[in-house]
C-alpha positions as CSV (number, residue, x, y, z in Angstrom):
1,X,-5.6,24.9,14.8
2,X,-6.5,28.5,15.5
3,X,-10.1,29.3,16.6
4,X,-10.7,31.3,13.4
5,X,-9.4,28.5,11.2
6,X,-11.5,25.9,13.1
7,X,-14.6,28.1,12.7
8,X,-14.0,28.4,9.0
9,X,-13.7,24.7,8.6
10,X,-17.0,24.2,10.5
11,X,-18.8,26.7,8.3
12,X,-17.8,24.8,5.2
13,X,-19.4,21.6,6.6
14,X,-22.8,22.7,8.0
15,X,-24.5,19.3,7.5
16,X,-21.7,17.5,9.3
17,X,-21.9,19.9,12.2
18,X,-25.7,19.7,12.4
19,X,-25.6,15.9,12.3
20,X,-23.0,15.6,15.0
21,X,-25.0,17.9,17.3
22,X,-28.3,16.2,16.5
23,X,-26.8,12.8,17.1
24,X,-25.4,13.7,20.5
25,X,-28.7,15.2,21.6
26,X,-30.8,12.3,20.3
27,X,-28.6,9.7,22.0
28,X,-28.7,11.4,25.3
29,X,-32.4,12.4,25.4
30,X,-34.3,9.9,23.3
31,X,-34.8,6.2,22.8
32,X,-34.3,6.2,19.1
33,X,-33.5,3.5,16.6
34,X,-34.8,0.4,18.4
35,X,-33.7,-1.6,15.4
36,X,-30.2,-1.4,16.8
37,X,-29.9,-4.0,19.7
38,X,-30.8,-2.1,22.9
39,X,-29.4,1.0,21.3
40,X,-30.1,3.5,24.1
41,X,-29.1,1.1,26.8
42,X,-25.7,0.1,25.5
43,X,-23.3,3.1,25.2
44,X,-20.8,1.2,23.0
45,X,-23.5,0.4,20.4
46,X,-24.9,3.9,20.6
47,X,-21.4,5.4,20.1
48,X,-20.6,3.1,17.3
49,X,-23.8,3.8,15.3
50,X,-23.6,7.5,16.0
51,X,-20.0,7.7,15.1
52,X,-20.6,5.8,11.9
53,X,-23.3,8.3,10.9
54,X,-21.2,11.4,11.7
55,X,-18.2,9.9,9.8
56,X,-20.3,9.0,6.8
57,X,-21.8,12.5,6.7
58,X,-18.3,14.1,6.9
59,X,-17.0,12.0,4.0
60,X,-20.1,12.5,1.9
61,X,-20.1,16.3,2.5
62,X,-16.5,16.6,1.5
63,X,-17.1,14.5,-1.7
64,X,-20.6,15.6,-2.7
65,X,-21.2,18.9,-1.1
66,X,-23.7,20.0,1.6
67,X,-26.9,20.0,-0.5
68,X,-26.3,16.6,-2.2
69,X,-25.3,15.1,1.2
70,X,-28.6,16.3,2.7
71,X,-30.7,15.0,-0.2
72,X,-29.0,11.6,-0.3
73,X,-28.8,11.3,3.5
74,X,-32.6,11.8,3.8
75,X,-33.9,10.5,0.5
76,X,-32.1,7.2,0.3
77,X,-33.0,6.0,3.8
78,X,-36.6,7.2,3.4
79,X,-37.0,5.4,0.1
80,X,-35.3,2.3,1.4
81,X,-37.7,2.1,4.4
82,X,-40.8,2.7,2.2
83,X,-39.7,-0.1,-0.3
84,X,-38.9,-2.4,2.6
85,X,-42.3,-1.7,4.2
86,X,-44.0,-2.4,0.8
87,X,-42.0,-5.6,0.4
88,X,-42.8,-6.8,3.9
89,X,-46.5,-6.1,3.5
90,X,-46.7,-7.9,0.2
91,X,-44.7,-10.8,1.5
92,X,-46.8,-11.1,4.6
93,X,-50.0,-11.2,2.5
94,X,-48.5,-14.0,0.4
95,X,-47.5,-16.0,3.5
96,X,-43.7,-15.5,3.0
97,X,-41.9,-16.7,6.2
98,X,-39.3,-13.9,6.5
99,X,-41.9,-11.2,5.8
100,X,-44.2,-12.5,8.5
101,X,-41.3,-12.4,11.0
102,X,-40.3,-8.9,9.9
103,X,-43.9,-7.6,10.3
104,X,-44.2,-5.1,13.1
105,X,-40.4,-4.8,13.5
106,X,-38.9,-1.3,13.3
107,X,-37.3,-0.7,9.9
108,X,-35.1,2.3,10.6
109,X,-31.7,2.4,12.2
110,X,-29.0,5.1,12.2
111,X,-26.6,2.8,10.3
112,X,-29.0,3.0,7.4
113,X,-28.0,6.6,6.9
114,X,-24.4,5.8,7.3
115,X,-24.3,3.1,4.7
116,X,-26.3,5.2,2.2
117,X,-24.0,8.1,2.5
118,X,-20.8,6.0,2.4
119,X,-22.1,4.3,-0.8
120,X,-22.8,7.7,-2.3
121,X,-19.4,9.1,-1.2
122,X,-17.6,6.2,-2.7
123,X,-18.6,7.4,-6.2
124,X,-16.2,10.4,-5.8
125,X,-13.2,8.3,-4.7
126,X,-10.4,7.2,-7.0
127,X,-11.0,3.9,-8.7
128,X,-9.0,1.6,-6.5
129,X,-10.3,3.1,-3.2
130,X,-13.8,3.1,-4.6
131,X,-13.7,-0.6,-5.3
132,X,-12.2,-1.4,-1.9
133,X,-14.7,0.6,0.0
134,X,-17.7,-0.8,-1.9
135,X,-16.4,-4.4,-1.4
136,X,-16.2,-4.0,2.3
137,X,-19.5,-2.1,2.6
138,X,-21.4,-4.7,0.6
139,X,-19.8,-7.6,2.5
140,X,-21.0,-6.1,5.8
141,X,-24.5,-5.2,4.5
142,X,-25.2,-8.6,2.9
143,X,-23.8,-10.5,5.9
144,X,-26.4,-8.8,8.1
145,X,-29.2,-9.5,5.6
146,X,-28.3,-13.2,5.2
147,X,-27.7,-13.9,8.9
148,X,-29.7,-11.4,11.0
149,X,-32.5,-11.1,8.4
150,X,-34.5,-8.3,10.1
151,X,-36.5,-5.7,8.3
152,X,-33.9,-3.1,9.1
153,X,-31.2,-5.2,7.5
154,X,-33.1,-5.3,4.2
155,X,-33.7,-1.5,4.5
156,X,-30.0,-1.0,5.1
157,X,-29.1,-3.0,2.0
158,X,-31.6,-1.0,-0.1
159,X,-30.4,2.3,1.3
160,X,-26.8,1.3,0.4
161,X,-28.0,0.4,-3.2
162,X,-29.9,3.7,-3.5
163,X,-27.1,5.8,-2.0
164,X,-24.5,4.2,-4.3
165,X,-26.7,4.8,-7.4
166,X,-27.4,8.3,-6.3
167,X,-23.7,9.0,-5.8
168,X,-22.8,7.6,-9.2
169,X,-25.5,9.8,-10.7
170,X,-24.7,13.1,-9.0
171,X,-20.9,12.7,-9.3
172,X,-20.3,13.5,-13.0
173,X,-17.7,11.3,-14.6
174,X,-15.6,14.4,-15.5
175,X,-15.2,15.2,-11.8
176,X,-14.2,11.7,-10.8
177,X,-10.4,11.2,-10.5
178,X,-9.5,9.6,-13.9
179,X,-7.0,7.0,-14.5
180,X,-4.4,7.8,-17.2
181,X,-4.6,4.5,-18.8
182,X,-7.1,2.5,-20.7
183,X,-6.0,-0.5,-18.7
184,X,-8.6,-1.3,-16.0
185,X,-7.3,-0.8,-12.5
186,X,-7.3,-4.2,-10.7
187,X,-10.4,-4.5,-8.6
188,X,-11.2,-6.7,-5.7
189,X,-13.8,-8.6,-7.7
190,X,-11.2,-9.7,-10.3
191,X,-8.9,-11.3,-7.6
192,X,-10.1,-14.8,-6.6
193,X,-8.3,-14.5,-3.3
194,X,-10.2,-11.3,-2.5
195,X,-13.5,-13.0,-3.3
196,X,-12.8,-16.1,-1.2
197,X,-11.5,-13.9,1.7
198,X,-14.8,-11.9,1.6
199,X,-16.9,-15.0,1.6
200,X,-15.0,-16.6,4.5
201,X,-15.1,-13.4,6.5
202,X,-18.9,-13.0,5.8
203,X,-19.5,-16.6,7.0
204,X,-17.4,-16.2,10.1
205,X,-18.8,-12.8,11.0
206,X,-22.3,-13.9,10.2
207,X,-22.0,-16.9,12.4
208,X,-21.0,-14.7,15.3
209,X,-23.8,-12.2,14.5
210,X,-26.3,-14.9,15.2
211,X,-25.0,-15.0,18.8
212,X,-25.5,-11.3,19.5
213,X,-28.5,-10.3,17.4
214,X,-31.8,-11.1,19.1
215,X,-33.9,-13.6,17.2
216,X,-31.9,-13.9,13.9
217,X,-34.1,-14.7,11.0
218,X,-31.8,-14.6,7.9
219,X,-31.7,-17.5,5.4
220,X,-28.3,-18.5,6.9
221,X,-29.3,-18.1,10.5
222,X,-29.9,-21.9,10.9
223,X,-26.1,-22.2,11.1
224,X,-26.4,-21.4,14.7
225,X,-29.3,-23.7,15.3
226,X,-27.2,-26.7,14.4
227,X,-24.6,-26.1,17.1
228,X,-24.2,-25.0,20.6
229,X,-23.3,-21.3,21.3
230,X,-19.8,-22.4,22.2
231,X,-19.3,-24.3,19.0
232,X,-20.9,-21.5,17.0
233,X,-18.4,-19.1,18.5
234,X,-15.4,-21.4,17.7
235,X,-16.6,-21.9,14.1
236,X,-17.0,-18.1,13.6
237,X,-13.5,-17.3,15.0
238,X,-11.9,-20.1,13.0
239,X,-13.5,-18.9,9.8
240,X,-12.4,-15.3,10.4
241,X,-8.9,-16.6,11.2
242,X,-8.8,-18.6,8.0
243,X,-10.0,-15.5,6.1
244,X,-7.1,-13.5,7.5
245,X,-4.6,-16.3,6.7
246,X,-5.9,-16.6,3.1
247,X,-5.7,-12.9,2.7
248,X,-2.0,-13.2,3.7
249,X,-1.7,-16.0,1.1
250,X,-0.8,-18.6,3.7
251,X,-1.3,-22.3,2.9
252,X,-2.3,-22.8,6.5
253,X,-5.3,-20.6,5.8
254,X,-6.5,-22.7,2.9
255,X,-6.1,-25.9,5.1
256,X,-7.9,-24.3,8.0
257,X,-10.7,-23.0,5.9
258,X,-11.1,-26.4,4.2
259,X,-11.2,-28.2,7.6
260,X,-13.8,-25.9,9.1
261,X,-16.0,-25.9,6.0
262,X,-15.9,-29.8,5.8
263,X,-16.9,-29.9,9.4
264,X,-19.6,-27.3,9.0
265,X,-21.0,-29.0,5.9
266,X,-21.1,-32.4,7.7
267,X,-22.8,-31.0,10.7
268,X,-25.5,-29.1,8.8
269,X,-26.1,-32.0,6.4
270,X,-26.5,-34.3,9.3
271,X,-28.8,-32.1,11.4
272,X,-30.9,-30.6,8.6
273,X,-30.8,-33.3,5.9
274,X,-29.8,-36.8,6.9
275,X,-31.7,-37.0,10.2
276,X,-35.0,-35.4,9.0
277,X,-35.0,-37.7,5.9
278,X,-34.2,-40.8,7.9
279,X,-36.8,-40.1,10.5
280,X,-39.5,-39.3,8.0
281,X,-39.8,-35.8,9.4
282,X,-39.9,-34.2,6.0
283,X,-43.5,-33.6,4.9
284,X,-44.7,-31.6,1.9
285,X,-48.5,-32.1,2.0
286,X,-50.7,-29.7,3.9
287,X,-48.0,-27.1,4.5
288,X,-48.3,-23.4,4.0
289,X,-45.9,-21.3,2.0
290,X,-44.0,-20.3,5.0
291,X,-43.5,-23.8,6.2
292,X,-42.4,-25.1,2.8
293,X,-40.0,-22.2,2.6
294,X,-38.3,-22.9,5.9
295,X,-38.2,-26.6,5.2
296,X,-36.4,-25.9,1.9
297,X,-34.0,-23.5,3.6
298,X,-33.1,-26.1,6.3
299,X,-32.7,-28.9,3.8
300,X,-30.3,-26.8,1.7
301,X,-28.4,-25.1,4.5
302,X,-25.4,-27.4,3.9
303,X,-25.1,-26.2,0.3
304,X,-23.6,-22.9,1.3
305,X,-20.5,-24.1,3.1
306,X,-20.2,-26.9,0.6
307,X,-20.1,-24.4,-2.3
308,X,-17.5,-22.3,-0.5
309,X,-15.5,-25.5,0.2
310,X,-15.6,-26.3,-3.5
311,X,-14.3,-22.9,-4.4
312,X,-11.5,-23.1,-1.9
313,X,-10.4,-26.5,-3.2
314,X,-10.6,-25.5,-6.9
315,X,-8.8,-22.2,-6.3
316,X,-6.3,-23.5,-3.8
317,X,-3.2,-22.8,-6.0
318,X,-4.3,-19.2,-6.6
319,X,-5.0,-18.6,-2.9
320,X,-1.4,-19.2,-1.8
321,X,1.2,-16.5,-2.4
322,X,3.8,-17.1,-5.1
323,X,7.3,-17.7,-4.0
324,X,9.9,-15.1,-4.9
325,X,13.1,-16.2,-6.5
326,X,15.8,-13.7,-7.2
327,X,17.4,-14.0,-10.6
328,X,21.0,-15.2,-10.5
329,X,21.9,-12.5,-13.0
330,X,20.0,-9.8,-14.9
331,X,18.5,-10.9,-18.2
332,X,19.6,-9.3,-21.4
333,X,15.9,-8.6,-22.2
334,X,15.7,-6.2,-19.2
335,X,19.0,-4.6,-20.1
336,X,17.7,-4.0,-23.6
337,X,14.5,-2.5,-22.2
338,X,16.6,-0.2,-20.0
339,X,18.4,1.1,-23.1
340,X,15.3,1.4,-25.3
341,X,12.9,2.8,-22.7
342,X,13.0,5.4,-20.0
343,X,13.6,3.9,-16.6
344,X,14.8,7.1,-15.1
345,X,18.2,7.8,-13.5
346,X,18.0,4.9,-11.1
347,X,16.9,2.2,-13.6
348,X,20.3,0.4,-13.8
349,X,19.9,-0.6,-10.1
350,X,17.4,-3.1,-11.3
351,X,20.2,-5.2,-12.8
352,X,21.7,-5.9,-9.4
353,X,21.8,-9.2,-7.7
354,X,18.9,-10.0,-5.4
355,X,16.3,-8.6,-7.8
356,X,13.9,-10.4,-10.1
357,X,12.5,-9.0,-13.4
358,X,8.8,-9.0,-14.4
359,X,8.2,-8.5,-18.1
360,X,4.9,-7.2,-19.4
361,X,3.1,-10.0,-21.4
362,X,2.6,-7.6,-24.3
363,X,6.3,-6.6,-24.3
364,X,5.6,-3.0,-23.4
365,X,8.2,-2.9,-20.6
366,X,9.6,-4.5,-17.5
367,X,9.9,-3.9,-13.8
368,X,12.8,-4.9,-11.5
369,X,11.6,-5.8,-8.0
370,X,12.4,-7.9,-4.9
371,X,9.9,-9.4,-2.4
372,X,10.4,-8.8,1.3
373,X,7.8,-9.9,3.9
374,X,5.2,-10.4,1.0
375,X,5.8,-6.9,-0.3
376,X,7.0,-6.5,-3.9
377,X,9.4,-3.5,-3.7
378,X,10.2,-2.1,-7.2
379,X,13.6,-0.6,-8.0
380,X,12.5,2.9,-9.1
381,X,10.6,3.5,-12.3
382,X,9.5,0.8,-14.8
383,X,11.7,0.3,-17.9
384,X,9.3,1.3,-20.7
385,X,8.4,4.1,-23.0
386,X,6.6,7.0,-21.3
387,X,3.4,6.3,-23.3
388,X,3.3,2.8,-21.9
389,X,4.1,3.6,-18.4
390,X,0.5,3.6,-17.0
391,X,-0.3,0.3,-18.7
392,X,2.9,-1.3,-17.4
393,X,2.2,-0.1,-13.8
394,X,-1.4,-1.6,-14.0
395,X,-0.2,-4.9,-15.4
396,X,2.6,-5.2,-12.7
397,X,0.0,-4.4,-10.0
398,X,-2.2,-7.2,-11.3
399,X,0.8,-9.6,-11.3
400,X,1.6,-8.8,-7.7
401,X,-2.0,-9.3,-6.6
402,X,-2.2,-12.7,-8.3
403,X,0.9,-13.7,-6.3
404,X,-0.5,-12.3,-3.1
405,X,2.1,-9.6,-2.8
406,X,1.5,-6.0,-1.9
407,X,3.0,-3.8,-4.7
408,X,5.1,-0.9,-3.5
409,X,6.8,1.4,-6.1
410,X,10.0,2.5,-4.4
411,X,12.1,5.6,-5.2
412,X,10.0,6.5,-8.2
413,X,9.8,9.9,-9.9
414,X,7.0,12.4,-10.4
415,X,5.4,10.8,-13.6
416,X,4.8,7.5,-11.8
417,X,3.5,9.3,-8.7
418,X,1.0,11.2,-10.9
419,X,-0.4,8.1,-12.5
420,X,-0.8,6.1,-9.3
421,X,-2.1,8.9,-7.1
422,X,-4.9,9.4,-9.7
423,X,-5.9,5.8,-9.1
424,X,-6.1,6.3,-5.3
425,X,-2.6,5.2,-4.2
426,X,-0.9,6.9,-1.3
427,X,2.4,8.7,-2.0
428,X,5.0,9.0,0.7
429,X,8.2,11.1,0.2
430,X,11.3,9.0,0.8
431,X,14.1,11.2,-0.4
432,X,15.5,13.8,-2.8
433,X,17.6,13.2,-5.9
434,X,20.2,15.8,-6.9
435,X,20.4,16.2,-10.7
436,X,23.2,18.2,-12.2
437,X,22.8,19.8,-15.6
438,X,26.3,19.4,-17.1
439,X,25.6,21.5,-20.1
440,X,25.9,24.6,-17.9
441,X,28.2,23.3,-15.2
442,X,31.6,24.9,-14.6
443,X,33.9,25.8,-11.7
444,X,33.5,29.5,-11.8
445,X,31.7,31.6,-9.1
446,X,31.8,31.9,-5.4
447,X,29.4,28.9,-4.9
448,X,32.0,26.7,-6.6
449,X,34.9,27.7,-4.4
450,X,35.1,24.3,-2.6
451,X,35.2,22.6,-6.0
452,X,38.0,24.8,-7.3
453,X,40.0,24.4,-4.2
454,X,39.7,20.6,-4.4
455,X,40.7,20.6,-8.1
456,X,43.7,22.9,-7.5
457,X,44.9,20.8,-4.6
458,X,44.7,17.7,-6.7
459,X,46.8,19.3,-9.4
460,X,49.4,20.4,-6.8
461,X,49.7,17.0,-5.1
462,X,49.7,15.1,-8.4
463,X,46.4,13.4,-7.9
464,X,44.8,12.5,-11.2
465,X,41.3,11.3,-12.1
466,X,41.1,8.0,-13.9
467,X,37.9,7.1,-15.9
468,X,37.7,3.3,-16.2
469,X,35.8,0.1,-15.4
470,X,36.4,-2.6,-12.8
471,X,37.4,-5.1,-15.5
472,X,40.0,-2.7,-16.8
473,X,41.8,-2.3,-13.5
474,X,45.2,-4.1,-13.0
475,X,45.4,-6.5,-10.1
476,X,47.1,-4.0,-7.9
477,X,44.5,-1.3,-8.4
478,X,41.6,-3.8,-8.0
479,X,43.1,-4.9,-4.7
480,X,43.3,-1.2,-3.6
481,X,39.7,-0.6,-4.6
482,X,38.5,-3.6,-2.6
483,X,40.5,-2.5,0.4
484,X,39.1,1.0,0.3
485,X,35.5,-0.4,0.1
486,X,36.1,-3.0,2.8
487,X,37.6,-0.5,5.3
488,X,34.8,1.9,4.7
489,X,32.2,-0.8,5.5
490,X,34.1,-2.0,8.5
491,X,34.0,1.5,10.0
492,X,30.2,1.6,9.9
493,X,28.4,1.1,13.2
494,X,25.4,-0.4,11.3
495,X,25.6,-2.9,8.4
496,X,26.2,-1.6,4.9
497,X,22.9,-0.7,3.2
498,X,21.8,-2.4,0.1
499,X,18.8,-2.6,-2.3
500,X,19.2,0.8,-4.1
501,X,22.6,1.5,-2.5
502,X,25.5,-0.3,-4.2
503,X,28.7,-1.7,-2.8
504,X,31.8,-3.4,-4.0
505,X,29.9,-6.2,-5.8
506,X,28.0,-3.7,-7.9
507,X,31.3,-2.2,-9.3
508,X,32.0,-5.4,-11.2
509,X,29.8,-4.6,-14.2
510,X,31.0,-3.7,-17.7
511,X,28.3,-1.0,-18.0
512,X,29.4,0.8,-14.7
513,X,32.1,3.4,-15.0
514,X,34.6,4.1,-12.2
515,X,36.2,7.4,-11.5
516,X,39.3,6.9,-9.4
517,X,41.5,9.4,-7.6
518,X,45.0,8.1,-8.1
519,X,48.2,9.6,-6.6
520,X,51.5,10.1,-8.4
521,X,52.8,6.8,-7.0
522,X,49.7,4.9,-8.1
523,X,47.9,4.8,-4.8
524,X,44.0,4.8,-5.0
525,X,42.8,7.7,-2.8
526,X,39.1,7.4,-3.6
527,X,36.5,5.5,-5.7
528,X,33.3,6.6,-7.2
529,X,31.1,4.5,-9.5
530,X,28.6,5.8,-12.1
531,X,25.6,4.0,-13.5
532,X,24.6,4.6,-17.1
533,X,21.3,6.4,-17.8
534,X,19.6,5.7,-21.2
535,X,16.6,7.3,-22.9
536,X,15.2,5.8,-26.1
537,X,18.4,3.9,-26.9
538,X,20.9,6.8,-26.3
539,X,23.2,7.3,-23.3
540,X,22.2,10.6,-21.8
541,X,24.0,10.7,-18.4
542,X,25.3,8.8,-15.4
543,X,24.1,8.3,-11.8
544,X,26.5,8.4,-8.9
545,X,26.4,5.2,-6.8
546,X,29.4,4.2,-4.7
547,X,31.6,6.9,-2.9
548,X,34.5,5.5,-1.0
549,X,37.5,7.4,0.3
550,X,40.7,5.9,1.7
551,X,41.6,6.8,5.3
552,X,44.6,8.9,4.2
553,X,42.9,10.3,1.1
554,X,43.3,13.9,0.0
555,X,40.8,16.3,1.6
556,X,38.2,17.3,-0.9
557,X,38.9,14.3,-3.1
558,X,35.2,13.5,-3.6
559,X,34.5,17.1,-4.7
560,X,37.4,16.7,-7.1
561,X,36.1,13.4,-8.6
562,X,32.5,14.5,-9.0
563,X,33.5,17.8,-10.6
564,X,35.8,16.0,-13.1
565,X,33.0,13.6,-13.9
566,X,30.7,16.4,-14.7
567,X,33.2,18.0,-17.0
568,X,33.9,14.7,-18.7
569,X,30.2,14.2,-19.2
570,X,29.8,17.6,-20.8
571,X,32.7,17.0,-23.1
572,X,31.1,13.7,-24.2
573,X,27.9,15.4,-25.1
574,X,25.8,14.1,-22.2
575,X,23.1,16.3,-20.6
576,X,22.9,15.4,-16.9
577,X,24.6,13.5,-14.2
578,X,22.6,12.4,-11.1
579,X,24.2,12.6,-7.7
580,X,21.7,9.9,-6.7
581,X,19.0,10.1,-4.0
582,X,19.5,11.1,-0.5
583,X,17.3,9.0,1.7
584,X,15.0,10.8,4.2
585,X,15.8,14.2,2.7
586,X,12.7,16.4,3.0
587,X,11.3,18.2,0.0
588,X,8.7,20.9,-0.4
589,X,5.9,18.5,-1.4
590,X,6.2,16.5,1.8
591,X,3.4,17.0,4.4
592,X,4.4,18.6,7.7
593,X,3.9,15.3,9.7
594,X,5.9,13.2,7.2
595,X,8.6,15.9,7.0
596,X,8.9,15.9,10.8
597,X,9.2,12.1,10.9
598,X,11.8,12.1,8.1
599,X,13.9,14.6,9.9
600,X,13.7,12.7,13.1
601,X,14.7,9.4,11.5
602,X,17.5,11.0,9.6
603,X,18.8,12.5,12.8
604,X,18.7,9.1,14.5
605,X,20.6,7.4,11.7
606,X,23.1,10.3,11.1
607,X,26.0,8.8,13.1
608,X,25.8,5.6,11.1
609,X,24.9,6.7,7.6
610,X,25.3,10.4,7.5
611,X,22.2,11.2,5.3
612,X,22.1,14.8,6.4
613,X,25.8,15.3,5.8
614,X,25.4,13.8,2.4
615,X,22.7,16.2,1.4
616,X,24.8,19.2,2.6
617,X,27.7,17.8,0.5
618,X,25.6,17.7,-2.6
619,X,24.5,21.3,-2.2
620,X,28.0,22.3,-3.3
621,X,27.4,21.3,-6.9
622,X,24.3,23.5,-7.5
623,X,22.2,20.5,-8.6
624,X,18.4,20.7,-8.8
625,X,16.4,18.6,-6.5
626,X,13.8,16.1,-7.6
627,X,11.5,14.3,-5.1
628,X,11.6,10.5,-4.8
629,X,8.4,8.8,-3.8
630,X,7.1,5.6,-2.3
631,X,3.7,4.6,-3.7
632,X,1.6,2.1,-1.7
633,X,-2.0,1.0,-2.5
634,X,-3.3,2.3,0.8
635,X,-2.0,4.4,3.7
636,X,-3.0,1.5,6.0
637,X,-0.2,-0.6,4.3
638,X,2.5,1.9,5.0
639,X,3.8,0.4,8.2
640,X,4.0,-3.1,6.6
641,X,5.8,-1.7,3.6
642,X,8.1,0.2,5.9
643,X,9.1,-3.0,7.6
644,X,9.7,-4.6,4.2
645,X,11.9,-1.7,3.2
646,X,14.0,-2.0,6.4
647,X,14.5,-5.7,5.6
648,X,15.5,-4.9,2.0
649,X,18.0,-2.1,2.9
650,X,19.5,-3.6,6.0
651,X,18.8,-7.3,6.0
652,X,21.5,-8.0,8.6
653,X,20.2,-5.6,11.2
654,X,20.4,-7.0,14.7
655,X,19.7,-5.6,18.3
656,X,23.5,-5.2,18.8
657,X,23.6,-2.7,15.9
658,X,21.0,-0.6,17.6
659,X,23.1,-0.6,20.8
660,X,26.0,0.5,18.6
661,X,23.9,3.3,17.2
662,X,23.1,4.5,20.7
663,X,26.8,4.6,21.6
664,X,27.4,6.6,18.4
665,X,24.9,9.2,19.5
666,X,26.6,9.3,22.9
667,X,30.0,9.8,21.4
668,X,28.7,12.5,19.0
669,X,27.1,14.3,21.9
670,X,30.3,14.1,23.9
671,X,32.4,15.5,21.0
672,X,29.9,18.3,20.5
673,X,30.1,19.2,24.2
674,X,33.9,19.1,24.2
675,X,33.9,21.4,21.1
676,X,31.6,23.8,22.8
677,X,33.7,24.0,25.9
678,X,36.9,24.5,23.8
């Protein structure tokens, strides 16, 4: 970034700059914020707290503006500290145990500013991100209150509450990214798995907090008093591990959580309930308010893990991920929705083997998908009317979350991207679709020279185009088509790709049309397949899928077949044909970093799959380019979704294939070097 550009960015964020400078100066020169454990004497703690403040200020200033950030960043913590001070004073006067322990403790900590500003900034976030941030924020804040229990922890919780309320007030609803549907976006609080994971994580983290926080005084701090430090550490780690496993929908997580909670309940009930009652140590007469309060807290300590255990047992079936079962064949209901709705140019791919179909409970549409590595990968756009698209997307997302799958909308078009991005999803470009308007297509002009040459050559050599279906082929032609496809796949250094890229199996469909190049003696030179595209019950076009050429096929035979298909489509009154998507092709809306990564990956895979060559081939037809997107709930899930996509497209990939790819690059480099010398 140029110095002038950097200076301009800094000028637009004066509060962030001032906070960063002040934080560095204060950490180095002063012993501030004694509410953080030995803050000035532990650089990691100091850096963590300071970094949290600076990050929260940056986020808030971008979302709320400089003045509002300044007001919330000062007002919410000050108000929280004052209310906490008043609460402690009143509680101390009444003899409340926790208030007496908090009396004289420092009530301010840098993290109070961070949580207040983060709560305020969340108000300007899209709905899904806002719910996620607030769920994590409140889990952390309440864990500290319940286990650490210091005055600063109460002040932090109040500051978070005030900051969140202030953010909701100052961020006008009209300026908040709005969802385009009346359907509520699935929120963490509506998913029982998310709630259970949050509680397990809070119990585990809180148990560990009691080991590192000096003199914990929260209502759940007795957890640590019932066990040794080593046992407390083991319980905390096991609870966090079970939370992670339950989050992944693993049955082992449910069993682990149940086992730890049973043990914890038994230990707490024995130490704080059974032994005191059997020894006669429980006395109620002559005790002050603080003593009675602590006695009740200890006697009821076992109720918390017992309640969580009950929730885990009752919700056990909803905590385990659903099993994916691909449909043996596509249902007629889905095919009907494809015809009646608008699933885009790639919708027919949802009928292929290996996919399953989800149907909206209200009958508004359907989504074809397959699950790989607990990621539900959709096959392009949902099959529904445009007016119902947002509602169907929301309902399918809810369906995935109930089954414990990460929804990933794959190879979708711009309308789907707009809906999901408005709800906080992350959009990643995955390719470009080439769409040809056949109403204006012809072979005239300099740009169509290659197409005219191929067509003229076919006429001279007696090669004809044959528009048919796989079922209509005679046995000899069918055998030739199978041979062409098999030889093409055998020549690949990597396994043939699937998922949204069809092969021989996908040709055998009455709805799929074949365009064959047949010589005068009946030899099949090349094969292309075309998937039907429907809108509102009418056939409007076709999408190119399979392209296979015989080893001795006529040069330019693919140009010939596609051009003839376009002319046939125009004569039939259709509007468009799609040359399908080119994976990893970069379009204008892709960010520079993503574009660079796509080009690199395309270059690596070029010897095996020829994506760049395919895109150059499609340029001959003068088609318009439409971006294809991958939509994921969060950018943090992109690597996981990427692995799932790799498994869906190339399930048979093995290390030996990567070695073959390396050899292909070596051979290509040698040929290029030989050509340069010649």
